[in-house]
TORDREN-187080 format. One record per residue (C-alpha): z, x, y; residue in one letter. Coordinates in steps of 0.1 Angstrom, whole numbers, padded with zeros to 4 digits, always signed. Example, Ala and Ser with C-alpha at 12.3 -4.5 7.8 and 13.67 -1.06 7.14 Angstrom:
% TORDREN-187080
+0078+0123-0045A+0071+0137-0011S
END
This chain:
% TORDREN-187080
+0764+1720+0713M+0766+1705+0746V+0794+1723+0767R+0807+1714+0803L+0834+1724+0825R+0854+1716+0856F+0865+1747+0873A+0891+1739+0902P+0906+1765+0927S+0944+1759+0926P+0947+1760+0965T+0954+1724+0971G+0958+1690+0955Y+0926+1674+0934L+0903+1659+0960H+0886+1626+0949V+0853+1643+0951G+0864+1668+0926G+0877+1643+0904A+0844+1624+0904R+0827+1659+0895T+0851+1661+0866A+0846+1626+0856L+0807+1629+0855F+0810+1665+0835N+0836+1647+0810W+0814+1614+0806L+0782+1637+0797Y+0803+1659+0772A+0819+1629+0755K+0785+1611+0754K+0770+1638+0735N+0796+1648+0712N+0803+1678+0732G+0831+1699+0747K+0847+1694+0781F+0869+1724+0793L+0889+1734+0821I+0886+1767+0838R+0911+1777+0866I+0891+1796+0894E+0925+1813+0908D+0907+1845+0924T+0918+1835+0959D+0950+1853+0956T+0965+1843+0991E+0959+1805+0986R+0961+1801+0949S+0993+1788+0933S+1007+1780+0900K+1022+1748+0918D+0987+1735+0925F+0972+1743+0892E+0999+1721+0874E+0992+1693+0902I+0955+1694+0896I+0960+1694+0858L+0986+1666+0860N+0960+1645+0881S+0934+1651+0855L+0957+1642+0827K+0968+1610+0846W+0932+1599+0851L+0930+1605+0812G+0902+1630+0815L+0916+1653+0790L+0899+1684+0779W+0892+1703+0747D+0897+1738+0759E+0919+1751+0787G+0947+1772+0802P+0973+1751+0786D+0956+1743+0755V+0937+1773+0746G+0904+1776+0727G+0879+1803+0714D+0867+1814+0747F+0899+1821+0769G+0915+1833+0790P+0907+1801+0811Y+0922+1816+0844R+0900+1839+0861Q+0929+1858+0873S+0935+1868+0836E+0899+1878+0830R+0896+1908+0856L+0889+1934+0831E+0859+1914+0818I+0844+1913+0851Y+0848+1947+0860R+0830+1957+0826K+0802+1934+0833Y+0799+1946+0869A+0798+1982+0859E+0771+1974+0832K+0751+1963+0864L+0757+1993+0881V+0746+2016+0853S+0713+1999+0848E+0710+2002+0887K+0710+1966+0895K+0742+1969+0913A+0759+1997+0934Y+0794+2010+0948Y+0793+2003+0986A+0819+2025+1002I+0838+2012+1037Y+0859+2028+1060N+0888+2013+1079N+0866+1999+1104N+0848+1978+1076N+0816+1996+1080E+0797+2005+1050E+0792+2043+1051I+0779+2052+1017E+0760+2038+0986K+0764+2052+0951S+0758+2044+0914F+0785+2069+0904E+0822+2053+0909K+0838+2067+0939P+0869+2089+0929S+0875+2108+0962N+0881+2076+0985F+0916+2070+0973K+0933+2071+1005N+0939+2040+1026K+0911+2048+1053D+0884+2040+1028Y+0876+2010+1001S+0848+2003+0979F+0834+1972+0965V+0806+1966+0940I+0774+1950+0956K+0746+1933+0936F+0711+1944+0944I+0687+1916+0955V+0652+1921+0946P+0630+1919+0979K+0601+1903+0963E+0593+1871+0950G+0611+1839+0946K+0640+1824+0923T+0635+1790+0907Y+0656+1767+0890F+0653+1731+0879D+0680+1705+0892D+0685+1674+0872L+0688+1655+0903L+0668+1672+0931K+0638+1687+0907G+0624+1722+0911K+0642+1743+0936M+0629+1776+0951E+0645+1801+0973F+0627+1834+0989E+0646+1864+0976N+0640+1881+1010K+0664+1855+1026L+0692+1871+1006F+0712+1903+1013D+0726+1925+0987D+0760+1906+0982F+0793+1917+0969I+0802+1909+0932I+0836+1928+0930I+0859+1929+0960K+0879+1960+0972S+0911+1944+0953N+0892+1945+0918G+0888+1907+0922Y+0854+1891+0914P+0837+1868+0939T+0829+1835+0932Y+0790+1837+0925N+0797+1866+0899F+0827+1853+0882A+0813+1819+0876V+0780+1834+0860V+0801+1857+0837V+0822+1828+0827D+0798+1803+0821D+0777+1827+0801H+0806+1839+0779L+0820+1802+0774M+0787+1790+0764K+0785+1766+0791I+0753+1745+0788T+0754+1722+0817H+0769+1727+0853V+0775+1694+0871F+0789+1702+0907R+0788+1692+0943G+0758+1701+0964E+0778+1721+0986D+0774+1747+0957H+0734+1746+0961L+0731+1776+0982S+0752+1796+0956N+0728+1787+0928T+0700+1811+0934P+0724+1840+0938K+0738+1831+0904Q+0703+1826+0891I+0696+1863+0901L+0728+1873+0880I+0716+1856+0850Y+0683+1872+0853D+0696+1906+0858A+0717+1903+0825F+0687+1886+0808K+0710+1855+0802W+0698+1820+0800E+0711+1800+0827S+0727+1764+0821P+0710+1733+0834I+0723+1724+0868F+0729+1691+0884M+0739+1692+0923H+0758+1659+0933I+0756+1647+0968P+0790+1647+0984L+0814+1619+0992I+0813+1612+1028L+0838+1595+1053G+0826+1565+1074E+0815+1589+1100D+0789+1604+1075K+0809+1637+1075T+0824+1651+1042P+0853+1632+1033L+0885+1648+1046S+0920+1641+1055K+0908+1629+1090R+0894+1598+1073H+0926+1591+1053G+0942+1600+1020G+0916+1622+0997T+0936+1635+0968S+0941+1618+0935V+0981+1622+0940T+0977+1601+0973Y+0962+1573+0954F+0986+1576+0927Q+1014+1576+0950E+1000+1545+0967N+1000+1523+0937G+0962+1526+0927F+0954+1523+0888L+0939+1550+0872K+0912+1528+0856D+0904+1516+0891A+0901+1548+0905L+0879+1561+0877L+0860+1530+0881N+0854+1533+0919Y+0845+1570+0914L+0820+1564+0889A+0800+1539+0911I+0799+1563+0939L+0766+1576+0930G+0762+1563+0892W+0739+1531+0892S+0755+1507+0867V+0748+1471+0860E+0783+1458+0867K+0806+1467+0894E+0841+1466+0877V+0845+1482+0845F+0864+1504+0823N+0849+1539+0824V+0860+1544+0789F+0839+1518+0775D+0809+1528+0794E+0807+1565+0779I+0773+1559+0758K+0758+1543+0789K+0763+1575+0811F+0731+1591+0822D+0727+1617+0849P+0693+1603+0857S+0711+1571+0872K+0729+1592+0896I+0718+1590+0930S+0705+1618+0950N+0719+1603+0984K+0753+1608+0997S+0778+1579+0995V+0805+1568+1017V+0839+1562+1003F+0851+1529+1013D+0891+1526+1010Y+0886+1486+1012K+0862+1485+0985K+0884+1506+0963L+0915+1484+0970E+0894+1454+0959W+0884+1469+0927I+0919+1479+0921N+0928+1443+0927G+0904+1433+0900Q+0918+1458+0874H+0954+1445+0884L+0946+1410+0876R+0926+1414+0845T+0943+1443+0827S+0965+1433+0798P+1000+1426+0813I+1017+1453+0791E+0990+1477+0806K+1001+1468+0841I+1038+1469+0830E+1035+1505+0817K+1017+1514+0848E+1039+1498+0871F+1069+1514+0856L+1052+1547+0859E+1045+1541+0896Y+1081+1531+0903L+1095+1563+0885K+1068+1585+0905L+1078+1572+0939V+1115+1569+0928K+1119+1533+0933L+1140+1510+0912K+1140+1476+0900I+1169+1455+0889A+1179+1458+0851N+1162+1429+0840V+1150+1415+0804N+1113+1424+0795R+1102+1388+0793A+1114+1382+0828Y+1098+1413+0841F+1065+1404+0826Q+1065+1369+0841E+1074+1383+0876V+1044+1407+0874I+1022+1380+0860T+1027+1357+0890I+1029+1384+0916C+0997+1404+0908R+0977+1374+0916E+0983+1379+0953K+0980+1418+0957V+0958+1448+0951N+0980+1477+0946T+1010+1486+0927L+1027+1493+0960K+1020+1459+0973Q+1032+1445+0937L+1066+1462+0943Y+1067+1448+0979D+1061+1412+0968I+1083+1412+0938S+1111+1427+0952Y+1130+1394+0959P+1128+1385+0924F+1148+1415+0913F+1170+1421+0944F+1190+1396+0965D+1195+1422+0994D+1161+1413+1009F+1158+1406+1047I+1145+1377+1061Y+1111+1382+1080E+1113+1376+1119E+1083+1352+1114D+1101+1331+1090Y+1133+1328+1113I+1114+1319+1143K+1089+1296+1130K+1108+1277+1103F+1146+1286+1099L+1158+1280+1135L+1141+1246+1137K+1163+1216+1140P+1150+1201+1105E+1155+1232+1086A+1190+1225+1077E+1182+1190+1064T+1151+1206+1043I+1175+1232+1027L+1205+1207+1021K+1179+1183+1004T+1162+1211+0983A+1197+1219+0969I+1204+1184+0962E+1173+1176+0942K+1170+1210+0924L+1208+1205+0912N+1197+1171+0898K+1170+1186+0876I+1179+1190+0840N+1147+1203+0827N+1136+1229+0850F+1099+1225+0844T+1070+1234+0869L+1061+1197+0872E+1098+1188+0878E+1100+1215+0907I+1069+1203+0921E+1077+1167+0922K+1110+1170+0938N+1099+1195+0964L+1071+1169+0976R+1096+1140+0976L+1115+1162+1003I+1084+1161+1026A+1079+1122+1019E+1116+1112+1024E+1120+1132+1055L+1086+1123+1069N+1076+1160+1072L+1045+1180+1066G+1045+1198+1032T+1037+1231+1049K+1068+1228+1070K+1090+1220+1039V+1073+1243+1015F+1073+1273+1040Q+1110+1265+1048T+1121+1268+1014I+1099+1294+1004R+1114+1319+1031G+1149+1309+1024A+1145+1317+0986V+1122+1349+0990F+1128+1360+1026G+1091+1360+1034K+1061+1336+1040L+1038+1352+1016V+1045+1348+0979T+1030+1338+0945P+1029+1300+0941G+1061+1283+0955L+1067+1262+0923F+1059+1292+0898E+1079+1314+0919S+1111+1290+0917I+1105+1283+0880K+1105+1323+0873V+1133+1330+0893L+1154+1301+0878G+1171+1270+0890K+1209+1288+0897Q+1194+1318+0916K+1172+1296+0935T+1203+1273+0947I+1223+1304+0956E+1198+1315+0977R+1193+1283+0995L+1230+1282+1002N+1231+1318+1014K+1204+1310+1039T+1223+1280+1052L+1253+1304+1058I+1228+1329+1074F+1212+1302+1097R+1247+1290+1106S+1259+1325+1116N+1226+1334+1135Y+1230+1304+1157E+1264+1316+1166K
END
């Protein structure tokens, strides 16, 4: 059975590069009816935390990349936290020592290696000495492996020194723990960032020492910032949490991460619909640049084309996440507001900003509106005429609203832009809104007239 894993270190938030790696592992497992598991690599005792573990797992859940085995769901190959597997690593390291493929290296308190031994030290228990277990690198020959993206890779063994596999605190090093875990967890494929490429020959040496079959490796080019260096905070937000809190849709983020390296026929799609088409050979071997504007554009496409019920659900989840509220309105009105507002924006954050005046009366008039339209001499007449005409409409339809607002421009001999923008700002406080007629129709006759009257009072007080 095909088995893949994503193995984050809980030392920070889930980076979008890590999320893309998780996605490619998940896609390949699902395409092949295999298993996708999560393993927490928390051997960095100083930086690892349960809080970060929870954040990472929640980010993956939010994206919909659910796992078959892991620290929270269990499985047949646990424990799934490395900190709970120390006895396993010790046993396998001591096996290598017994076969003279590794040795105990004793250090003094100046961190100088003073002795090598195949016997476990028992006479160095005071604080002036410590010991580790080191793997013996064969000094002859080369180490090979086939990479799904990069082809045949070879490394000269003489380039590597003997390296530590068990540290003085009893914890394993990355290269040792990952081999033991991947073997015992029956991992068949390892898809990871190419920053791990230099680790792979050491891991192959360990596999060979145990006479274990190594998994199939694929090292994916890194995601870069616009300056062609690995994507980091200096380029902007990099964590899944950042994009979640800034109102990006999970489907859009997955969509964008997928096309960062995966060649597909269309640019905008739902990843969950394309599982059967996933092919590692279609992943580019070139580094890709993270384009924030492109992600926002893709997010806008998903925001406008997804079923309104789906957007409603994610919008409410987003508001809860960032601790924002909307007025208590009925669902039909809420969906109407989202439907017209989503045409003008690309993110849920922008959706909140543009929809705010539909839910609350306490919006602030934009300075641009006040200076360019509200304080003009004709503004008072425009607003009073709008109140008069809207009041007379019995059947408050889109057609009637448009006909009457256009009549104002004709009767006052003013341009439609001046008339419409004066009314738009009065009703919504801003100059960019969904279509004016649609917005007034959704807001309703009574609320629209109330706001026009309120704006006249504001104008009068402002001039004083």
